[in-house]
RODO-2510 file (C-alpha; in nm, 4 decimals, decimal comma):
residues 129
     n   res          X          Y          Z
     1     m     7,4022    -0,7161    -4,4821
     2     s     7,4573    -0,3830    -4,4004
     3     n     7,1529    -0,2708    -4,6379
     4     r     6,8898    -0,4777    -4,4931
     5     a     6,5965    -0,3557    -4,3226
     6     v     6,2978    -0,5184    -4,1787
     7     i     5,9263    -0,3408    -4,2401
     8     h     5,6899    -0,3091    -3,9929
     9     a     5,3186    -0,1562    -4,1178
    10     s     5,1054    -0,1074    -3,7918
    11     d     4,7995    -0,1183    -4,0190
    12     a     4,8829    -0,4787    -4,1533
    13     p     4,8159    -0,7969    -3,9581
    14     q     5,1280    -0,8762    -3,7140
    15     a     5,3341    -1,1870    -3,8172
    16     i     5,1623    -1,5051    -3,7227
    17     g     5,5059    -1,6946    -3,6913
    18     p     5,8863    -1,6322    -3,6991
    19     y     5,8807    -1,4170    -4,0136
    20     s     5,8943    -1,0185    -4,1080
    21     q     5,6006    -0,8530    -4,2846
    22     a     5,8749    -0,7477    -4,5413
    23     v     6,2367    -0,7301    -4,5813
    24     k     6,4006    -0,4669    -4,7777
    25     i     6,7517    -0,5019    -4,9004
    26     n     6,8607    -0,2060    -5,1069
    27     n     6,5736    -0,0989    -5,3094
    28     v     6,4004    -0,4302    -5,3277
    29     v     6,1074    -0,5036    -5,0870
    30     y     5,9951    -0,8564    -5,0271
    31     m     5,6728    -0,8825    -4,8711
    32     s     5,5580    -1,2118    -4,6999
    33     g     5,2454    -1,3608    -4,7764
    34     q     4,9328    -1,2249    -4,6603
    35     i     4,6223    -1,3993    -4,5914
    36     p     4,2973    -1,1983    -4,5380
    37     l     4,3356    -1,1194    -4,1729
    38     d     4,1612    -0,7930    -4,0357
    39     p     4,4789    -0,6080    -3,8583
    40     a     4,2604    -0,5097    -3,5596
    41     t     4,1135    -0,8132    -3,5042
    42     m     4,3819    -1,0649    -3,6320
    43     q     4,0768    -1,2882    -3,7350
    44     l     3,9744    -1,3966    -4,0815
    45     v     3,7339    -1,1586    -4,2433
    46     a     3,3991    -1,3084    -4,3160
    47     g     3,2804    -1,3014    -4,6602
    48     d     3,3518    -1,4854    -4,9960
    49     i     3,6683    -1,4918    -5,2027
    50     t     3,6344    -1,1228    -5,3120
    51     e     3,5923    -0,9948    -4,9819
    52     q     3,9025    -1,2240    -4,8711
    53     t     4,1139    -1,0745    -5,1633
    54     v     3,9992    -0,7460    -5,0914
    55     r     4,1506    -0,7572    -4,7554
    56     v     4,4465    -0,9199    -4,8590
    57     f     4,5409    -0,6580    -5,0966
    58     e     4,4587    -0,4052    -4,8243
    59     n     4,7092    -0,5737    -4,6238
    60     l     4,9966    -0,5683    -4,8591
    61     a     4,9294    -0,2191    -4,9664
    62     a     4,9896    -0,1177    -4,6095
    63     v     5,3112    -0,3048    -4,6089
    64     a     5,3933    -0,1378    -4,9468
    65     r     5,3142     0,2020    -4,7937
    66     a     5,5559     0,1310    -4,4855
    67     a     5,8152     0,0230    -4,7251
    68     g     5,8257     0,3367    -4,9091
    69     g     5,5990     0,2468    -5,2042
    70     d     5,2654     0,1281    -5,3336
    71     l     5,1225    -0,1863    -5,5149
    72     n     5,2514    -0,0319    -5,8533
    73     h     5,5907    -0,0567    -5,7296
    74     c     5,5333    -0,4376    -5,7338
    75     v     5,7254    -0,6449    -6,0080
    76     k     5,6234    -0,9938    -5,9060
    77     v     5,2995    -1,1192    -5,7238
    78     n     5,2324    -1,4969    -5,6180
    79     i     4,8966    -1,5974    -5,5517
    80     y     4,7938    -1,9023    -5,3718
    81     l     4,4344    -2,0315    -5,3900
    82     t     4,2479    -2,3493    -5,2071
    83     d     4,0102    -2,3296    -5,5300
    84     l     4,1259    -2,2299    -5,8515
    85     a     3,7589    -2,1753    -5,9335
    86     d     3,8108    -1,8507    -5,7554
    87     f     4,0648    -1,7580    -6,0340
    88     a     3,8255    -1,5004    -6,2278
    89     a     3,7031    -1,3279    -5,8960
    90     v     4,0761    -1,2486    -5,7583
    91     n     4,1739    -1,1192    -6,1108
    92     a     3,8765    -0,8783    -6,0806
    93     v     3,9938    -0,7601    -5,7452
    94     m     4,3640    -0,7579    -5,8506
    95     a     4,2536    -0,5284    -6,1611
    96     r     4,1314    -0,2783    -5,9001
    97     y     4,4976    -0,2327    -5,7279
    98     f     4,7192    -0,2418    -5,9927
    99     a     4,7547    -0,0093    -6,3138
   100     e     4,9402    -0,1179    -6,6181
   101     p     5,2180    -0,2210    -6,6589
   102     y     5,0931    -0,4960    -6,4456
   103     p     5,3562    -0,7049    -6,2374
   104     a     5,4753    -1,0406    -6,3399
   105     r     5,2574    -1,3062    -6,1670
   106     a     5,2076    -1,6887    -6,0518
   107     c     4,8609    -1,8233    -5,9421
   108     v     4,8521    -2,1646    -5,8017
   109     q     4,6313    -2,3843    -5,6241
   110     v     4,7484    -2,5453    -5,2879
   111     a     4,5900    -2,7864    -5,0303
   112     a     4,5465    -2,5668    -4,7350
   113     l     4,6426    -2,2235    -4,6223
   114     p     4,6965    -2,0635    -4,2708
   115     r     4,4164    -2,0408    -4,0486
   116     g     4,1733    -2,1750    -4,3572
   117     a     4,2405    -1,8889    -4,5494
   118     a     4,0929    -1,9278    -4,9343
   119     v     4,3713    -1,7054    -5,0680
   120     e     4,7426    -1,5819    -4,9642
   121     i     4,9278    -1,3401    -5,1744
   122     e     5,3158    -1,2423    -5,1714
   123     a     5,4816    -0,9887    -5,3647
   124     t     5,8100    -0,8226    -5,4399
   125     m     5,8430    -0,4771    -5,4876
   126     v     6,0980    -0,2007    -5,6215
   127     v     6,1274     0,1162    -5,4491
   128     k     6,3818     0,4169    -5,4760
   129     s     6,6792     0,3613    -5,2081
***
């Protein structure tokens, strides 16, 4: 694929496995799931679901900037929670990071996430080529 570019954001956590932070094909950016890792320490942030979700969106925002966009360029967001009771708190944080028209979204409960995180979020973004 000649129009494929790997995106690297130095102010987001480095990949903790064999994957890229994001891959851009033409003007579509596929961002890998982010968990609430502090990019400086690569440790989970302390705190409740609100603090963890803020860190996740900050990480996604850093990857979005590195790809030439921002979170308002997102067209699809997938949220994974270990407890759906956190749904309202995650919605409140998401509302701080996006403006209308909001992206399409899915939110599901999962049994576990890497490093014991309570939330993981991935996104797809469209930017100018």
